[in-house]
N, C-alpha and C positions, 0 to 999 in steps of 0.2 A: 446486481450489487457486486462490486469488486472489493476484495479484501486483500491487503498485503500483510504478510507475516514475516517476522524475523525470528528464527529459531522457535517456531510454533507459537509465538506471542503476537497476537493481532495488534498492529500499530497504525494501520491506515484503513479506513472504511470509506469506499468510494474515493473522494478526493480530500477527505478530512483526516489529518494526523491526530491520533488519539493519545499517544504517550507523551507526557509532559516534557521529558528530556528531548524528544524529537520535535515537539512544538517550538522549542526555543533554539533549535538547531537550523540555521539558514542553509546548511549544506544539503539538507534533505528536502527534496521537492517532488511534488506529484503534478504532472502536467496532463491535463485532459486532452485526449486525442479523439478523432472521429470514431475509432473502433475500440476505445477503452481509455487507459491512461498509462503513463510512463513514470516509473519510479527512478529518480536520479539521486545519487549520493556523490556530491562534488568534493574533490580533494579528500578522497576516502582515507581513513586512518585505521590503525589496527583494531580499535574499538568498534569499528563498523563491520568487522568480519563476522560472518555467520551464514546461515542458510536462509535465503530470502525466497519466498514463494508467493504466488498470486493465486487466489481462488475466486471463482465466479459462482454466485448463487442465482439461480433462475427460478421463476415461478411458472408453472404451467397451468393455464386456464382451459377448462374443458366446457364446451357447450353440450348440455345433456338434454 
């Protein structure tokens, strides 16, 4: 599971935008790639500034 955060607020889960203001913003795009996804902010504005981070959650299955 891939999660994108802006200033520690989760706003994209896998390829789905969660925050309403981002949903209606065509400048924010998530592009699926073979090895994950790419976050793009086209024609960035001052309001887009912040700390963006990507986190990956994995599950480990054990055979006992």
